[in-house]
C-alpha positions as a Markdown table, in Angstrom:
| # | Residue | x | y | z |
|---|---|---|---|---|
| 1 | Unk | 18.9 | 88.3 | 139.7 |
| 2 | Unk | 16.6 | 85.6 | 138.5 |
| 3 | Unk | 13.1 | 85.1 | 140.1 |
| 4 | Unk | 12.4 | 82.2 | 141.6 |
| 5 | Unk | 9.4 | 79.6 | 140.5 |
| 6 | Unk | 7.6 | 79.6 | 142.9 |
| 7 | Unk | 7.2 | 83.6 | 142.7 |
| 8 | Unk | 6.5 | 83.5 | 138.8 |
| 9 | Unk | 3.2 | 81.6 | 139.8 |
| 10 | Unk | 2.9 | 84.7 | 142.1 |
| 11 | Unk | 2.5 | 86.9 | 139.3 |
| 12 | Unk | 0.7 | 84.6 | 137.1 |
| 13 | Unk | -1.7 | 84.0 | 139.7 |
| 14 | Unk | -2.4 | 88.0 | 139.8 |
| 15 | Unk | -2.4 | 88.7 | 136.9 |
| 16 | Unk | -4.7 | 86.4 | 135.2 |
| 17 | Unk | -7.2 | 87.3 | 138.6 |
| 18 | Unk | -6.6 | 91.7 | 137.3 |
| 19 | Unk | -7.6 | 90.1 | 133.3 |
| 20 | Unk | -10.7 | 87.8 | 134.9 |
| 21 | Unk | -11.8 | 91.8 | 136.8 |
| 22 | Unk | -11.1 | 94.5 | 134.4 |
| 23 | Unk | -11.7 | 97.9 | 135.3 |
| 24 | Unk | -11.9 | 101.1 | 132.9 |
| 25 | Unk | -9.5 | 104.1 | 133.4 |
| 26 | Unk | -10.2 | 105.7 | 137.1 |
| 27 | Unk | -12.6 | 103.0 | 137.7 |
| 28 | Unk | -9.5 | 100.7 | 138.8 |
| 29 | Unk | -11.2 | 100.0 | 142.6 |
| 30 | Unk | -11.0 | 96.6 | 142.6 |
| 31 | Unk | -7.6 | 96.2 | 141.3 |
| 32 | Unk | -6.5 | 98.9 | 143.5 |
| 33 | Unk | -7.8 | 96.8 | 146.3 |
| 34 | Unk | -5.8 | 93.9 | 145.7 |
| 35 | Unk | -2.3 | 96.4 | 145.8 |
| 36 | Unk | -3.2 | 97.5 | 149.1 |
| 37 | Unk | -3.5 | 94.1 | 150.5 |
| 38 | Unk | -0.6 | 92.8 | 149.1 |
| 39 | Unk | 1.1 | 96.0 | 150.0 |
| 40 | Unk | -0.4 | 95.6 | 153.9 |
| 41 | Unk | 0.1 | 91.6 | 153.9 |
| 42 | Unk | 4.0 | 92.8 | 153.1 |
| 43 | Unk | 4.3 | 95.8 | 155.8 |
| 44 | Unk | 4.5 | 98.4 | 153.1 |
| 45 | Unk | 3.1 | 101.7 | 154.2 |
| 46 | Unk | 1.7 | 103.7 | 150.9 |
| 47 | Unk | -0.8 | 106.5 | 150.1 |
| 48 | Unk | -4.1 | 105.9 | 148.2 |
| 49 | Unk | -6.2 | 107.7 | 146.2 |
| 50 | Unk | -3.6 | 109.8 | 143.9 |
| 51 | Unk | -5.5 | 111.0 | 140.6 |
| 52 | Unk | -8.4 | 108.9 | 141.9 |
| 53 | Unk | -7.1 | 105.5 | 142.8 |
| 54 | Unk | -3.6 | 105.4 | 142.5 |
| 55 | Unk | -1.2 | 104.2 | 144.6 |
| 56 | Unk | 2.6 | 105.1 | 145.8 |
| 57 | Unk | 4.7 | 102.6 | 148.0 |
| 58 | Unk | 8.3 | 104.5 | 149.1 |
| 59 | Unk | 10.6 | 101.6 | 149.8 |
| 60 | Unk | 13.2 | 103.5 | 152.1 |
| 61 | Unk | 16.9 | 101.0 | 152.1 |
| 62 | Unk | 17.8 | 103.2 | 155.3 |
| 63 | Unk | 20.8 | 104.7 | 153.9 |
| 64 | Unk | 21.4 | 107.9 | 151.7 |
| 65 | Unk | 20.6 | 107.9 | 148.2 |
| 66 | Unk | 18.5 | 108.5 | 145.1 |
| 67 | Unk | 14.8 | 108.0 | 145.1 |
| 68 | Unk | 13.7 | 105.9 | 141.2 |
| 69 | Unk | 10.3 | 105.8 | 140.7 |
| 70 | Unk | 8.7 | 102.5 | 139.1 |
| 71 | Unk | 5.7 | 102.5 | 137.4 |
| 72 | Unk | 3.0 | 100.3 | 136.4 |
| 73 | Unk | -0.3 | 101.1 | 134.8 |
| 74 | Unk | -3.3 | 99.4 | 135.8 |
| 75 | Unk | -6.6 | 100.0 | 133.3 |
| 76 | Unk | -8.2 | 98.5 | 130.7 |
| 77 | Unk | -9.6 | 99.0 | 127.0 |
| 78 | Unk | -13.9 | 99.2 | 126.6 |
| 79 | Unk | -13.1 | 95.7 | 124.6 |
| 80 | Unk | -15.2 | 92.7 | 123.8 |
| 81 | Unk | -12.7 | 90.1 | 124.9 |
| 82 | Unk | -13.1 | 86.8 | 122.6 |
| 83 | Unk | -10.5 | 84.6 | 123.8 |
| 84 | Unk | -11.9 | 81.6 | 125.6 |
| 85 | Unk | -9.1 | 81.0 | 128.7 |
| 86 | Unk | -10.0 | 80.2 | 132.4 |
| 87 | Unk | -9.1 | 83.7 | 133.0 |
| 88 | Unk | -10.9 | 85.0 | 130.3 |
| 89 | Unk | -12.7 | 88.6 | 131.1 |
| 90 | Unk | -15.5 | 88.5 | 133.7 |
| 91 | Unk | -17.4 | 92.2 | 132.4 |
| 92 | Unk | -19.1 | 92.6 | 129.5 |
| 93 | Unk | -17.5 | 95.3 | 127.1 |
| 94 | Unk | -14.4 | 95.2 | 128.8 |
| 95 | Unk | -11.1 | 93.9 | 128.8 |
| 96 | Unk | -7.6 | 93.9 | 129.4 |
| 97 | Unk | -5.9 | 93.7 | 125.4 |
| 98 | Unk | -2.8 | 96.0 | 126.5 |
| 99 | Unk | -1.2 | 93.6 | 128.6 |
| 100 | Unk | -1.4 | 96.3 | 132.1 |
| 101 | Unk | -2.8 | 93.4 | 134.3 |
| 102 | Unk | 0.8 | 91.9 | 133.4 |
| 103 | Unk | 2.9 | 95.1 | 134.4 |
| 104 | Unk | 0.4 | 95.3 | 137.7 |
| 105 | Unk | 1.3 | 91.9 | 138.6 |
| 106 | Unk | 4.6 | 92.5 | 138.1 |
| 107 | Unk | 5.2 | 95.1 | 140.5 |
| 108 | Unk | 2.7 | 93.9 | 142.8 |
| 109 | Unk | 6.2 | 90.6 | 142.6 |
| 110 | Unk | 8.8 | 93.4 | 143.1 |
| 111 | Unk | 7.6 | 94.7 | 146.4 |
| 112 | Unk | 7.2 | 90.8 | 147.4 |
| 113 | Unk | 10.8 | 90.5 | 146.2 |
| 114 | Unk | 12.0 | 93.8 | 147.7 |
| 115 | Unk | 10.5 | 92.6 | 151.4 |
| 116 | Unk | 12.2 | 89.1 | 150.9 |
| 117 | Unk | 15.7 | 90.4 | 149.6 |
| 118 | Unk | 15.6 | 94.5 | 150.5 |
| 119 | Unk | 19.6 | 95.1 | 151.3 |
| 120 | Unk | 20.6 | 93.5 | 148.0 |
| 121 | Unk | 17.6 | 95.3 | 145.8 |
| 122 | Unk | 17.9 | 98.2 | 148.0 |
| 123 | Unk | 21.9 | 98.6 | 148.1 |
| 124 | Unk | 20.9 | 102.6 | 149.4 |
| 125 | Unk | 18.3 | 105.3 | 148.5 |
| 126 | Unk | 14.5 | 104.3 | 147.9 |
| 127 | Unk | 11.7 | 103.2 | 145.1 |
| 128 | Unk | 8.8 | 104.3 | 144.8 |
| 129 | Unk | 6.3 | 101.9 | 143.1 |
| 130 | Unk | 4.0 | 103.1 | 141.5 |
| 131 | Unk | 0.7 | 101.9 | 140.6 |
| 132 | Unk | -1.1 | 104.3 | 138.3 |
| 133 | Unk | -4.7 | 104.5 | 136.8 |
| 134 | Unk | -5.9 | 105.6 | 133.7 |
| 135 | Unk | -3.1 | 105.4 | 130.8 |
| 136 | Unk | -5.5 | 104.4 | 128.3 |
| 137 | Unk | -6.8 | 108.0 | 127.4 |
| 138 | Unk | -7.4 | 109.7 | 130.4 |
| 139 | Unk | -3.8 | 111.2 | 131.3 |
| 140 | Unk | -3.7 | 109.2 | 134.6 |
| 141 | Unk | 0.5 | 109.8 | 134.6 |
| 142 | Unk | -0.5 | 114.0 | 134.0 |
| 143 | Unk | -2.6 | 114.1 | 136.9 |
| 144 | Unk | -0.3 | 112.0 | 138.8 |
| 145 | Unk | 2.6 | 114.6 | 138.4 |
| 146 | Unk | 0.2 | 117.6 | 138.7 |
| 147 | Unk | -0.9 | 116.4 | 142.4 |
| 148 | Unk | 2.5 | 116.4 | 142.8 |
| 149 | Unk | 3.7 | 113.6 | 143.4 |
| 150 | Unk | 7.9 | 113.7 | 141.8 |
| 151 | Unk | 8.1 | 117.0 | 144.3 |
| 152 | Unk | 6.0 | 114.7 | 147.1 |
| 153 | Unk | 9.0 | 111.8 | 146.9 |
| 154 | Unk | 11.1 | 113.6 | 145.9 |
| 155 | Unk | 12.0 | 111.7 | 142.9 |
| 156 | Unk | 15.7 | 111.9 | 141.0 |
| 157 | Unk | 14.2 | 109.3 | 138.0 |
| 158 | Unk | 11.7 | 106.8 | 136.3 |
| 159 | Unk | 11.3 | 103.8 | 134.7 |
| 160 | Unk | 8.6 | 101.9 | 133.4 |
| 161 | Unk | 8.3 | 98.4 | 131.5 |
| 162 | Unk | 5.9 | 97.1 | 128.9 |
| 163 | Unk | 5.3 | 94.0 | 127.6 |
| 164 | Unk | 4.9 | 93.9 | 124.0 |
| 165 | Unk | 3.9 | 91.9 | 121.1 |
| 166 | Unk | 5.7 | 93.1 | 118.2 |
| 167 | Unk | 8.4 | 91.3 | 119.6 |
| 168 | Unk | 9.5 | 88.1 | 120.3 |
| 169 | Unk | 9.4 | 86.1 | 124.8 |
| 170 | Unk | 12.6 | 86.6 | 125.3 |
| 171 | Unk | 14.1 | 89.7 | 124.0 |
| 172 | Unk | 14.1 | 93.2 | 125.4 |
| 173 | Unk | 14.1 | 96.5 | 123.5 |
| 174 | Unk | 15.7 | 99.3 | 125.3 |
| 175 | Unk | 16.4 | 103.0 | 123.0 |
| 176 | Unk | 17.7 | 106.1 | 124.1 |
| 177 | Unk | 16.4 | 109.4 | 122.6 |
| 178 | Unk | 12.5 | 109.4 | 121.3 |
| 179 | Unk | 10.6 | 105.8 | 122.2 |
| 180 | Unk | 6.8 | 107.0 | 121.6 |
| 181 | Unk | 5.0 | 109.6 | 120.0 |
| 182 | Unk | 2.9 | 112.3 | 121.5 |
| 183 | Unk | -0.1 | 111.6 | 121.1 |
| 184 | Unk | -2.3 | 115.3 | 119.8 |
| 185 | Unk | -6.1 | 115.2 | 118.5 |
| 186 | Unk | -7.4 | 117.7 | 116.0 |
| 187 | Unk | -10.7 | 118.9 | 115.4 |
| 188 | Unk | -11.2 | 121.1 | 111.9 |
| 189 | Unk | -15.0 | 122.5 | 111.9 |
| 190 | Unk | -15.7 | 124.0 | 108.0 |
| 191 | Unk | -18.2 | 126.9 | 107.8 |
| 192 | Unk | -19.6 | 127.3 | 104.3 |
| 193 | Unk | -22.6 | 128.1 | 102.8 |
| 194 | Unk | -25.9 | 125.6 | 102.5 |
| 195 | Unk | -26.8 | 125.2 | 99.2 |
| 196 | Unk | -28.3 | 123.1 | 96.2 |
| 197 | Unk | -25.7 | 120.5 | 95.2 |
| 198 | Unk | -27.2 | 121.0 | 91.5 |
| 199 | Unk | -26.4 | 125.3 | 91.5 |
| 200 | Unk | -23.1 | 125.0 | 93.2 |
| 201 | Unk | -22.3 | 129.0 | 92.6 |
| 202 | Unk | -24.8 | 130.2 | 95.0 |
| 203 | Unk | -23.1 | 128.2 | 98.1 |
| 204 | Unk | -19.5 | 127.7 | 99.4 |
| 205 | Unk | -18.9 | 124.2 | 99.5 |
| 206 | Unk | -17.3 | 122.8 | 102.4 |
| 207 | Unk | -16.5 | 119.3 | 102.1 |
| 208 | Unk | -14.4 | 120.4 | 99.2 |
| 209 | Unk | -12.4 | 122.9 | 101.4 |
| 210 | Unk | -11.7 | 120.1 | 103.3 |
| 211 | Unk | -10.7 | 118.3 | 100.8 |
| 212 | Unk | -8.4 | 120.8 | 99.9 |
| 213 | Unk | -7.2 | 120.8 | 103.7 |
| 214 | Unk | -6.9 | 117.0 | 103.6 |
| 215 | Unk | -4.4 | 117.2 | 100.9 |
| 216 | Unk | -2.5 | 120.3 | 102.6 |
| 217 | Unk | -1.7 | 118.8 | 105.6 |
| 218 | Unk | -0.1 | 115.7 | 104.5 |
| 219 | Unk | 2.7 | 118.3 | 103.1 |
| 220 | Unk | 3.4 | 119.8 | 106.7 |
| 221 | Unk | 5.1 | 116.3 | 107.0 |
| 222 | Unk | 6.4 | 115.9 | 103.8 |
| 223 | Unk | 7.9 | 119.7 | 103.4 |
| 224 | Unk | 8.1 | 121.2 | 107.0 |
| 225 | Unk | 9.2 | 118.4 | 109.1 |
| 226 | Unk | 13.2 | 117.0 | 109.0 |
| 227 | Unk | 13.1 | 114.3 | 106.6 |
| 228 | Unk | 14.9 | 113.0 | 109.9 |
| 229 | Unk | 12.4 | 113.3 | 111.7 |
| 230 | Unk | 8.9 | 111.1 | 112.3 |
| 231 | Unk | 5.7 | 112.5 | 112.0 |
| 232 | Unk | 1.9 | 111.5 | 111.2 |
| 233 | Unk | -0.7 | 113.8 | 110.7 |
| 234 | Unk | -4.1 | 111.7 | 109.9 |
| 235 | Unk | -7.3 | 112.5 | 110.0 |
| 236 | Unk | -9.5 | 109.7 | 110.8 |
| 237 | Unk | -13.0 | 110.9 | 110.7 |
| 238 | Unk | -15.1 | 114.0 | 108.4 |
| 239 | Unk | -18.8 | 113.8 | 108.1 |
| 240 | Unk | -20.8 | 116.7 | 106.5 |
| 241 | Unk | -24.5 | 116.1 | 105.2 |
| 242 | Unk | -27.4 | 114.6 | 105.4 |
| 243 | Unk | -28.7 | 114.4 | 101.6 |
| 244 | Unk | -27.2 | 113.8 | 98.2 |
| 245 | Unk | -28.1 | 116.3 | 96.4 |
| 246 | Unk | -28.1 | 119.5 | 99.2 |
| 247 | Unk | -24.4 | 121.3 | 99.7 |
| 248 | Unk | -23.9 | 121.2 | 103.4 |
| 249 | Unk | -23.3 | 124.0 | 105.6 |
| 250 | Unk | -20.7 | 122.5 | 107.6 |
| 251 | Unk | -18.4 | 120.0 | 107.7 |
| 252 | Unk | -16.6 | 119.0 | 110.5 |
| 253 | Unk | -12.8 | 116.2 | 110.3 |
| 254 | Unk | -11.5 | 114.6 | 113.7 |
| 255 | Unk | -7.7 | 113.7 | 113.0 |
| 256 | Unk | -4.5 | 112.9 | 115.1 |
| 257 | Unk | -0.6 | 114.2 | 115.2 |
| 258 | Unk | 2.0 | 111.6 | 115.8 |
| 259 | Unk | 5.3 | 113.2 | 116.6 |
| 260 | Unk | 8.7 | 111.9 | 118.0 |
| 261 | Unk | 10.9 | 115.2 | 118.2 |
| 262 | Unk | 10.0 | 118.2 | 120.6 |
| 263 | Unk | 10.8 | 120.3 | 118.1 |
| 264 | Unk | 8.5 | 118.9 | 115.9 |
| 265 | Unk | 5.7 | 119.3 | 118.7 |
| 266 | Unk | 5.6 | 122.6 | 118.7 |
| 267 | Unk | 5.9 | 122.8 | 114.8 |
| 268 | Unk | 2.5 | 120.5 | 113.6 |
| 269 | Unk | 0.1 | 122.4 | 115.4 |
| 270 | Unk | 1.6 | 126.8 | 114.1 |
| 271 | Unk | 1.6 | 125.0 | 110.4 |
| 272 | Unk | -1.8 | 123.7 | 110.8 |
| 273 | Unk | -3.4 | 126.7 | 111.9 |
| 274 | Unk | -1.9 | 128.7 | 109.1 |
| 275 | Unk | -3.3 | 126.0 | 106.2 |
| 276 | Unk | -6.3 | 125.5 | 107.6 |
| 277 | Unk | -7.2 | 129.3 | 107.7 |
| 278 | Unk | -5.3 | 130.4 | 104.5 |
| 279 | Unk | -7.0 | 127.7 | 102.9 |
| 280 | Unk | -11.0 | 128.3 | 103.9 |
| 281 | Unk | -10.2 | 132.4 | 103.5 |
| 282 | Unk | -9.1 | 131.6 | 100.1 |
| 283 | Unk | -12.3 | 129.5 | 99.2 |
| 284 | Unk | -14.5 | 132.3 | 101.4 |
| 285 | Unk | -15.4 | 129.7 | 103.6 |
| 286 | Unk | -14.0 | 130.0 | 107.7 |
| 287 | Unk | -12.6 | 127.5 | 109.8 |
| 288 | Unk | -12.0 | 126.3 | 113.2 |
| 289 | Unk | -8.9 | 124.4 | 115.0 |
| 290 | Unk | -9.7 | 122.6 | 117.9 |
| 291 | Unk | -6.0 | 121.3 | 119.0 |
| 292 | Unk | -5.8 | 118.6 | 121.8 |
| 293 | Unk | -2.5 | 117.4 | 123.6 |
| 294 | Unk | -2.9 | 114.2 | 124.7 |
| 295 | Unk | 0.5 | 112.4 | 125.5 |
| 296 | Unk | 4.0 | 114.2 | 125.4 |
| 297 | Unk | 6.8 | 112.1 | 123.2 |
| 298 | Unk | 8.2 | 109.7 | 125.3 |
| 299 | Unk | 12.1 | 110.1 | 125.4 |
| 300 | Unk | 14.2 | 108.1 | 127.1 |
| 301 | Unk | 17.3 | 109.7 | 129.2 |
| 302 | Unk | 21.0 | 107.9 | 127.5 |
| 303 | Unk | 21.9 | 107.2 | 130.7 |
| 304 | Unk | 19.2 | 105.6 | 132.5 |
| 305 | Unk | 18.5 | 103.3 | 129.2 |
| 306 | Unk | 22.2 | 102.1 | 129.6 |
| 307 | Unk | 21.6 | 101.6 | 132.9 |
| 308 | Unk | 18.6 | 99.3 | 131.9 |
| 309 | Unk | 20.6 | 97.8 | 129.1 |
| 310 | Unk | 23.6 | 96.7 | 131.7 |
| 311 | Unk | 20.8 | 94.7 | 133.9 |
| 312 | Unk | 19.7 | 93.4 | 131.0 |
| 313 | Unk | 23.7 | 92.0 | 130.5 |
| 314 | Unk | 24.0 | 91.6 | 133.8 |
| 315 | Unk | 21.1 | 89.2 | 134.0 |
| 316 | Unk | 20.6 | 87.7 | 130.1 |
| 317 | Unk | 23.2 | 88.5 | 129.0 |
| 318 | Unk | 23.6 | 90.9 | 125.3 |
| 319 | Unk | 22.1 | 89.4 | 123.2 |
| 320 | Unk | 18.5 | 89.1 | 124.8 |
| 321 | Unk | 18.8 | 93.1 | 123.9 |
| 322 | Unk | 17.0 | 94.4 | 121.0 |
| 323 | Unk | 16.0 | 97.7 | 118.7 |
| 324 | Unk | 13.9 | 96.2 | 116.4 |
| 325 | Unk | 10.5 | 97.0 | 116.5 |
| 326 | Unk | 11.0 | 98.6 | 119.8 |
| 327 | Unk | 10.0 | 102.2 | 118.4 |
| 328 | Unk | 6.4 | 103.3 | 117.7 |
| 329 | Unk | 4.4 | 106.1 | 117.1 |
| 330 | Unk | 1.7 | 105.0 | 118.7 |
| 331 | Unk | 1.6 | 106.6 | 123.0 |
| 332 | Unk | 2.6 | 106.6 | 126.6 |
| 333 | Unk | 1.1 | 108.4 | 128.9 |
| 334 | Unk | 4.5 | 107.9 | 131.3 |
| 335 | Unk | 6.1 | 110.2 | 129.1 |
| 336 | Unk | 4.5 | 112.7 | 131.8 |
| 337 | Unk | 6.8 | 111.9 | 134.8 |
| 338 | Unk | 9.8 | 111.8 | 132.1 |
| 339 | Unk | 8.9 | 115.5 | 131.5 |
| 340 | Unk | 10.1 | 115.7 | 134.5 |
| 341 | Unk | 12.9 | 114.1 | 135.6 |
| 342 | Unk | 15.4 | 111.5 | 133.6 |
| 343 | Unk | 14.5 | 107.7 | 133.5 |
| 344 | Unk | 13.6 | 104.8 | 130.4 |
| 345 | Unk | 10.5 | 103.1 | 128.7 |
| 346 | Unk | 11.6 | 99.2 | 128.2 |
| 347 | Unk | 9.5 | 96.4 | 126.3 |
| 348 | Unk | 9.9 | 93.2 | 127.1 |
| 349 | Unk | 9.2 | 91.0 | 124.2 |
| 350 | Unk | 5.8 | 88.9 | 125.2 |
| 351 | Unk | 4.9 | 87.7 | 121.1 |
| 352 | Unk | 5.0 | 83.4 | 120.9 |
| 353 | Unk | 4.2 | 82.5 | 117.6 |
| 354 | Unk | 3.7 | 78.5 | 118.3 |
| 355 | Unk | 1.2 | 79.3 | 121.6 |
| 356 | Unk | -0.5 | 82.0 | 119.2 |
| 357 | Unk | 0.0 | 85.3 | 121.3 |
| 358 | Unk | 0.9 | 86.8 | 117.6 |
| 359 | Unk | -1.9 | 89.4 | 118.2 |
| 360 | Unk | -1.4 | 93.1 | 119.0 |
| 361 | Unk | -1.8 | 95.3 | 121.5 |
| 362 | Unk | -5.8 | 97.1 | 121.7 |
| 363 | Unk | -7.5 | 93.3 | 119.9 |
| 364 | Unk | -10.5 | 91.6 | 121.0 |
| 365 | Unk | -7.6 | 88.2 | 120.9 |
| 366 | Unk | -4.8 | 90.2 | 122.9 |
| 367 | Unk | -3.0 | 87.7 | 125.3 |
| 368 | Unk | 0.9 | 87.2 | 125.8 |
| 369 | Unk | 3.0 | 85.0 | 126.5 |
| 370 | Unk | 3.9 | 85.0 | 130.2 |
| 371 | Unk | 7.7 | 84.3 | 130.8 |
| 372 | Unk | 7.9 | 87.7 | 129.9 |
| 373 | Unk | 6.5 | 88.6 | 133.6 |
| 374 | Unk | 9.6 | 86.9 | 134.8 |
| 375 | Unk | 11.7 | 88.2 | 132.7 |
| 376 | Unk | 10.5 | 92.1 | 133.2 |
| 377 | Unk | 10.8 | 91.5 | 136.9 |
| 378 | Unk | 14.1 | 90.5 | 136.9 |
| 379 | Unk | 15.4 | 93.7 | 134.6 |
| 380 | Unk | 13.5 | 95.5 | 137.2 |
| 381 | Unk | 15.3 | 94.3 | 140.3 |
| 382 | Unk | 19.0 | 94.8 | 138.5 |
| 383 | Unk | 18.0 | 98.3 | 137.5 |
| 384 | Unk | 16.7 | 99.7 | 140.8 |
| 385 | Unk | 20.2 | 97.7 | 142.4 |
| 386 | Unk | 21.8 | 99.2 | 139.6 |
| 387 | Unk | 20.4 | 102.7 | 139.5 |
| 388 | Unk | 21.0 | 103.3 | 143.6 |
| 389 | Unk | 24.6 | 101.9 | 143.7 |
| 390 | Unk | 25.5 | 105.3 | 142.4 |
């Protein structure tokens, strides 16, 4: 299942072209066109326009069996690229700073590999190649699920890879259970009573209320969540008032909550509501909590994870596998697929200190070792073969 040199060059070429012309969420028109042209060239039929710019390409072995969904995300980020390479972004203020260009290129390469060796890669059953828009905060996976992609194509399981600059190139990260955290956003608006800063007795200071709430929110993690579980509650922004000597009428703070387990996922907003309301009431103020769900936790199914592990072992040997720096409190909307069917989200190391590929994802100088693309493609191919053989 190792990849030939000409295929490696092909996917690197695709990746660099996509990198040069990045597109934001739900605007991946040029990228989608490139994918569609590639699928047309191979003679594969597909559905375009799922969640606006998404593509689903079902490839049937012709023999009864299960259907495995394989996803790649296509969107870029609103970041000005600082790298100076031949494939640097040509669009001001937009860049592929997370590796989605590589994911799309790998899935295009996978389509080519299946076209050349269909009977080997697809011993039976079907594979559904999904090119997804808007992973970066747009909930593209959720929208594809809402539009019925799982039911329409009778999907049994789902897998996806992500290049990862926190793992050295040549390593593949696979874990069971919680892989990435849920992503929630909250806004707390506290209303007090405006007054002169020199006469606080005639006012109700919403800033003081916010200070108490911020401190209390941390007790959710330290005193309500199981210490063996993981949870983050972060207030990232607070705004109140415009003058140094005026107690404002209102104060607003926004932040994020990250959780791994479904139990904590349900617990946090309830506890937050209790704390916010009771603290505000205790100071004679009022408060409103707006709590927004963005992504659920990304939870790997152990059986599918075992298939991925075995695929890695078959192609590269056991020593390439790692669980170090794999789990993250970052979020991933692939969780929408995994909420519907079992699956595995795994990481392909792309860090190379000697070549300078060390910057983290979402950094304006992010880039990765393209050797990771061939590794990712090899693992996907073997995973598909093993899963469909079951």
